[in-house]
C-alpha positions in Angstrom: 5.4 -21.6 13.1 7.1 -24.9 12.3 4.9 -26.5 15.0 1.8 -25.5 13.2 2.9 -27.2 10.0 4.0 -30.3 11.8 0.5 -30.7 13.5 -1.7 -30.0 10.4 -1.8 -31.6 7.0 -2.1 -30.0 3.6 -5.9 -30.2 3.6 -6.2 -28.2 6.8 -3.7 -25.6 5.3 -5.9 -25.3 2.2 -9.0 -24.7 4.3 -7.2 -22.0 6.3 -6.3 -20.1 3.2 -9.8 -20.4 1.9 -11.3 -19.0 5.1 -8.8 -16.2 5.5 -10.6 -12.7 5.6 -9.6 -9.9 3.3 -7.4 -7.2 4.8 -9.5 -4.0 4.9 -9.1 -0.5 6.2 -12.6 -0.9 7.7 -11.7 -3.9 9.9 -8.1 -5.0 10.3 -5.7 -2.4 8.7 -5.5 0.9 10.5 -5.9 3.9 8.2 -7.3 7.3 8.6 -7.7 10.2 6.0 -6.5 12.5 8.8 -3.1 10.8 8.8 -2.1 11.8 5.2 1.2 13.0 6.5 2.4 9.4 6.9 -0.2 7.1 5.2 -1.8 7.4 1.8 -4.4 5.1 0.2 -4.4 4.7 -3.5 -8.1 3.9 -4.2 -9.3 1.0 -6.3 -9.9 1.1 -9.4 -7.1 3.7 -9.7 -8.7 6.0 -12.3 -7.3 9.1 -10.7 -3.7 8.0 -10.5 -1.1 9.0 -13.1 2.6 9.6 -13.6 4.0 13.2 -13.7 7.6 13.9 -14.8 7.9 16.6 -12.2 6.2 15.1 -9.1 6.1 11.4 -9.8 3.1 9.3 -8.8 0.1 11.6 -8.5 -3.3 11.1 -6.9 -5.3 14.2 -6.3 -3.2 16.7 -4.4 -0.5 14.2 -3.4 2.7 13.2 -5.2 5.5 10.6 -4.6 9.0 10.4 -6.1 10.8 7.1 -5.2 14.5 7.5 -4.6 16.7 6.4 -7.5 19.0 4.7 -4.9 16.4 2.5 -3.3 17.1 -1.0 -1.9 14.2 -3.4 -2.3 13.1 -5.8 0.4 10.3 -8.3 0.8 8.8 -8.1 4.3 6.7 -11.1 5.4 4.8 -11.5 8.6 4.1 -15.1 9.7 1.1 -15.5 12.1 1.3 -18.8 14.1 -2.2 -19.1 15.3 -3.8 -20.1 12.0 -0.7 -20.2 9.8 -1.4 -17.1 7.7 1.2 -14.8 6.2 1.1 -11.2 5.2 3.6 -9.6 2.8 4.7 -6.1 1.7 7.3 -4.3 -0.3 9.8 -2.1 1.4 11.9 0.5 -0.5 14.7 1.8 1.6 16.5 5.0 0.6 19.8 6.5 1.7 19.8 9.5 3.9 21.3 11.6 1.1 18.5 10.7 -1.3 15.2 10.0 0.5 11.8 9.3 -1.0 9.9 12.6 -1.6 6.3 12.7 -0.6 4.4 16.0 -1.2 0.9 17.4 -0.6 -0.8 20.5 -2.0 -1.6 23.2 0.6 -4.3 25.6 -0.6 -4.7 29.1 0.8 -8.2 30.3 1.4 -8.9 34.0 1.8 -12.0 34.9 3.8 -13.8 38.2 3.2 -16.4 39.9 5.3 -19.8 40.0 3.5 -19.9 43.8 3.9 -16.8 44.1 1.8 -18.1 42.2 -1.1 -19.3 44.4 -4.0 -22.5 43.4 -5.8 -22.0 41.9 -9.2 -24.4 42.5 -12.1 -24.7 39.7 -14.6 -24.9 42.2 -17.4 -22.0 44.4 -16.3 -19.2 44.9 -19.0 -16.6 42.2 -19.2 -18.6 39.6 -17.1 -19.8 37.6 -20.1 -23.5 37.6 -19.2 -26.1 36.4 -21.7 -26.8 40.0 -22.9 -23.2 41.2 -22.8 -21.4 41.9 -26.1 -18.3 40.2 -24.5 -20.2 37.0 -23.9 -18.2 35.1 -26.6 -14.8 36.5 -25.6 -12.6 35.4 -22.6 -10.3 37.8 -20.7 -6.6 37.3 -21.6 -5.6 36.5 -18.0 -8.0 33.5 -17.7 -6.6 30.2 -19.0 -8.7 27.8 -21.0 -10.2 24.8 -19.3 -8.0 22.4 -21.2 -4.9 24.3 -19.9 -6.2 24.0 -16.3 -6.3 20.2 -16.6 -2.5 20.1 -17.1 -1.6 22.6 -14.4 -0.2 21.1 -11.2 0.0 23.0 -8.0 3.3 23.1 -6.1 3.7 20.5 -3.4 5.1 20.8 0.1 7.5 17.8 0.1 8.9 15.8 3.0 11.7 13.3 2.8 11.3 9.7 4.1 14.0 7.0 4.3 11.5 4.0 4.1 8.4 3.4 2.0 6.2 0.4 2.7 3.7 -0.7 0.0 0.8 -3.0 1.1 -2.2 -4.1 -0.9 -5.6 -4.2 0.8 -9.2 -4.7 -0.4 -9.8 -1.0 -1.0 -6.6 -0.3 -2.9 -2.9 0.0 -2.2 -1.6 1.6 1.1 1.7 3.6 1.2 3.3 3.9 4.6 6.1 6.4 5.1 8.4 5.2 7.8 11.7 6.2 9.5 13.3 2.7 9.4 12.6 -0.9 8.7 11.7 -1.6 12.3 8.7 0.7 11.9 7.8 -1.1 8.7 7.8 -4.4 10.6 5.5 -2.9 13.2 2.9 -2.1 10.4 3.0 -5.7 9.1 2.9 -7.2 12.6 0.0 -4.9 13.5 -2.0 -6.3 10.5 -1.2 -9.9 11.4 -2.0 -9.4 15.1 -5.4 -7.8 14.2 -6.4 -11.1 12.4 -5.0 -13.2 15.2 -7.1 -11.5 17.9 -10.2 -11.2 15.8 -13.2 -13.4 16.7 -16.5 -13.7 14.7 -18.4 -11.9 17.5 -16.0 -9.1 17.6 -14.7 -8.4 14.1 -14.3 -4.6 14.7 -11.4 -3.4 16.9 -12.4 -2.0 20.2 -12.3 1.8 20.6 -12.4 1.8 24.4 -9.9 0.6 27.0 -8.9 -3.1 26.7 -9.9 -5.5 29.4 -7.3 -7.8 31.0 -8.4 -10.7 28.8 -8.3 -8.6 25.6 -4.8 -7.2 26.6 -3.6 -10.7 27.3 -4.9 -11.9 23.9 -3.1 -9.0 22.1 0.1 -9.8 23.9 -0.2 -13.5 23.0 -0.9 -12.6 19.4 2.2 -10.3 19.2 4.4 -13.2 20.5 3.0 -15.5 17.7 3.9 -13.1 14.8 7.3 -13.5 13.2 8.4 -10.9 10.7 11.1 -11.7 8.1 12.9 -9.2 5.9 14.5 -10.6 2.7 16.7 -8.1 0.9 16.2 -8.6 -2.9 18.4 -6.0 -4.5 18.7 -2.5 -6.0 15.7 -0.9 -7.6 16.3 -0.1 -11.3 16.4 3.5 -12.6 12.9 5.0 -13.2 11.3 3.0 -10.4 8.7 5.7 -9.8 7.3 5.2 -13.3 7.5 1.4 -12.9 5.7 1.4 -9.6 3.1 3.8 -10.8 2.3 1.7 -13.8 2.3 -1.4 -11.6 -0.2 0.1 -9.1 -2.5 1.4 -11.8 -2.7 -2.0 -13.3 -3.1 -3.8 -10.0 -5.9 -1.5 -8.8 -8.0 -2.6 -11.8 -7.9 -6.2 -10.5 -10.2 -7.8 -8.0 -8.8 -8.4 -4.5 -9.1 -12.1 -3.6 -7.2 -14.1 -1.0 -7.5 -17.1 -3.2 -8.6 -17.8 -6.7 -8.3 -20.4 -9.5 -5.1 -20.4 -11.6 -6.9 -19.2 -14.7 -8.4 -16.3 -12.8 -5.1 -15.2 -11.3 -4.2 -12.6 -13.9 -7.4 -10.7 -13.0 -7.0 -11.0 -9.2 -4.6 -9.6 -6.6 -3.7 -9.7 -2.9 -0.8 -8.7 -0.8 1.4 -11.6 -1.8 0.6 -11.4 -5.5 1.2 -7.7 -5.5 4.7 -8.3 -4.0 5.5 -10.8 -6.7 4.3 -8.5 -9.5 6.4 -5.7 -7.9 9.5 -7.9 -8.2 8.7 -8.8 -11.8 8.1 -5.1 -12.7 11.5 -4.1 -11.3 13.2 -7.2 -12.8 14.3 -8.5 -9.4 14.4 -12.3 -8.9 12.7 -13.8 -5.9 12.0 -17.6 -6.2 10.7 -20.2 -3.8 14.1 -21.5 -2.9 15.1 -18.0 -1.8 12.2 -17.9 0.7 13.0 -21.5 1.8 16.7 -20.6 2.5 15.6 -17.6 4.6 13.3 -19.8 6.8 16.1 -22.4 7.2 18.8 -19.9 8.0 20.3 -19.9 11.5 18.5 -16.6 12.3 15.0 -18.0 11.7 15.4 -21.7 11.9 14.1 -21.9 15.5 11.0 -19.8 14.9 10.2 -20.8 11.3 12.2 -23.8 10.1 12.2 -26.2 7.1 8.4 -27.0 7.2 7.5 -23.3 6.9 10.1 -22.9 4.3 8.8 -25.8 2.2 5.2 -24.5 2.4 6.1 -20.9 1.6 8.4 -22.1 -1.3 5.6 -24.2 -2.8 3.0 -21.4 -2.5 5.4 -18.8 -4.0 6.3 -21.0 -7.0 2.6 -21.5 -7.7 2.1 -17.8 -7.8 5.2 -17.3 -9.9 3.8 -19.6 -12.6 0.2 -18.1 -12.6 0.6 -14.4 -11.9 1.4 -12.0 -14.6 3.0 -8.5 -14.1 
């Protein structure tokens, strides 16, 4: 990564950012509605998302309660081919108090048509147009307003790690067993962009040829993933993250925008910055620079990457608003 910045000037770096494609579940970020047990997409503009005191962040028939003992990390994937980076928020919970992710399971009873009794629209108690009980409701049927506030029970599962990543269509939640699995998600996104060509923007569904396999291997070797531990999540993080996501989903996703437009725009890096602001955790440019220059990452990243990442983060810090 340091070689990239030593061979290209600032103008080339600016052009690379301008031409960067938007991460999308339709092209570069793997997501399937059939994998709801481990991945959940919170759709833009977030009108169906709310906070529940009993089941946390809710969208439709799903709920998430973030552990009150979470440790927050910033996970950044550096892709060397064109010098792009991809960032996500990781919330790591202890084994004794994991994150709780639940889904509604509805039971459907099937009856044979022969066992169904015919129903007359004018029979007593059915509330037909000609029935004397048309204006009265049976006592065992709740009012419609009451139904809106009723939540079905969730079947919950505990997860030690939660990865939050912003894409064009919304915000993706990945439930993982450890940080290494979270790193695989970020690296997978970066590798998808590294191996993409204009003639083949969609990932292949069939077996890979030798050339394609070699390209994927080369791309994986050029992706460096860095975890920066920020601190302890504050109490009530579920409410904070819910409000943050609701506000962020109303913004337009943009890889780059003018400073005056930044409060109305978002992307994966800006979302991470706003997350730290919402949880009152400090991550500044010099923190990122120190990580890049540390003995662990100096050989793969180095001071040039640290300087560029520091400058970019500080620009976002001044223009983005939580």
